[in-house]
VEXLUMPA-452907 format. One line per 3 residues: number of its first residue (from 1); their letters; for each residue x, y, z of C-alpha. Coordinates in nm, 4 decimals. Layout:
BEGIN
NUM = a = X Y Z ~ ...
// end
This chain:
BEGIN
1 = cad = 0.0087 0.0198 0.0003 ~ 0.2657 0.2382 0.1121 ~ 0.4814 0.1509 -0.2029
4 = eya = 0.2052 0.2205 -0.4326 ~ 0.1124 0.5371 -0.2559 ~ 0.4667 0.6682 -0.2859
7 = vgv = 0.4527 0.6058 -0.6627 ~ 0.1135 0.7895 -0.7018 ~ 0.1637 1.0852 -0.4704
10 = tng = 0.4571 1.3199 -0.4931 ~ 0.4961 1.6292 -0.2453 ~ 0.1304 1.5816 -0.1427
13 = kit = 0.0065 1.5972 -0.5114 ~ -0.1334 1.3124 -0.7035 ~ 0.1005 1.2383 -0.9916
16 = dpg = -0.0042 0.8860 -1.0802 ~ -0.3914 0.8405 -1.0243 ~ -0.3602 0.4846 -1.1174
19 = eyq = -0.1000 0.3877 -0.8289 ~ -0.3014 0.6238 -0.5948 ~ -0.6005 0.4187 -0.6662
22 = day = -0.4279 0.0728 -0.6340 ~ -0.3010 0.1929 -0.2727 ~ -0.6399 0.2522 -0.1774
25 = gfa = -0.7644 -0.0856 -0.2993 ~ -0.4823 -0.2586 -0.1189 ~ -0.6035 -0.0827 0.2058
28 = vva = -0.9572 -0.1662 0.1317 ~ -0.8979 -0.5275 0.0641 ~ -0.6911 -0.5652 0.3799
31 = rky = -0.9558 -0.4061 0.5738 ~ -1.2247 -0.6414 0.4348 ~ -0.9983 -0.9440 0.5263
34 = adr = -0.9435 -0.8193 0.8795 ~ -1.3068 -0.7734 0.9288 ~ -1.3571 -1.1366 0.8607
37 = leg = -1.1273 -1.2392 1.1555 ~ -1.3023 -1.3484 1.4670 ~ -1.2376 -1.2616 1.8139
40 = tss = -1.1237 -0.9524 2.0183 ~ -0.7526 -0.9981 1.9277 ~ -0.8276 -0.8842 1.5780
43 = epl = -0.9978 -0.5604 1.6911 ~ -0.6864 -0.3471 1.7112 ~ -0.5946 -0.4621 1.3636
46 = qme = -0.9396 -0.3605 1.2162 ~ -0.9257 -0.0233 1.3931 ~ -0.5775 0.0468 1.2393
49 = lkl = -0.6895 -0.0537 0.8736 ~ -1.0179 0.1602 0.9155 ~ -0.7858 0.4701 1.0015
52 = lvd = -0.5612 0.3851 0.6967 ~ -0.8642 0.3611 0.4691 ~ -0.9837 0.6865 0.6261
55 = mwp = -0.6918 0.8706 0.5000 ~ -0.8511 0.8846 0.1513 ~ -1.1500 1.1050 0.0727
58 = seg = -1.4813 0.9757 0.1765 ~ -1.5606 0.9396 -0.1761 ~ -1.2749 0.6906 -0.2288
61 = pvv = -0.9508 0.7400 -0.4330 ~ -1.0640 1.0573 -0.6269 ~ -0.8265 1.2983 -0.7515
64 = tds = -0.7831 1.5871 -0.5069 ~ -0.5626 1.8957 -0.4524 ~ -0.4305 1.7620 -0.0999
67 = atp = -0.3406 1.4070 -0.0698 ~ -0.2627 1.2658 0.2797 ~ 0.1324 1.2951 0.3131
70 = lst = 0.3328 0.9786 0.2318 ~ 0.4775 1.0105 0.5800 ~ 0.1301 0.9699 0.7340
73 = iaa = 0.0392 0.6822 0.5095 ~ 0.3506 0.5130 0.5962 ~ 0.3247 0.5552 0.9602
76 = qva = -0.0253 0.4075 0.9440 ~ 0.0932 0.1071 0.7401 ~ 0.3783 0.0519 1.0078
79 = rvk = 0.0929 0.0547 1.2816 ~ -0.1171 -0.1964 1.0684 ~ 0.2009 -0.4100 1.0393
82 = lel = 0.2609 -0.3998 1.4065 ~ -0.0927 -0.5185 1.4820 ~ -0.0473 -0.8042 1.2317
85 = stl = 0.2537 -0.9129 1.4192 ~ 0.0493 -0.9586 1.7439 ~ -0.1927 -1.2101 1.5699
// end
């Protein structure tokens, strides 16, 4: 997700809409898989993935003048990975 985002967004501007949309798709699919997990141990992962998906506009991966900074996306992906490591 972060790698695709890094290709799609440069200095806060969407430079490759396809890669920007791919990053969103990876986040959404990961969230859907996490939502299928049962038990309270998966709740932190589900929350972190929700926060990641929420970093795109509410309409989805639409072209916008102010994309979330890559550093913010990368930090959130790191939180997702940390929660994955606890499962």
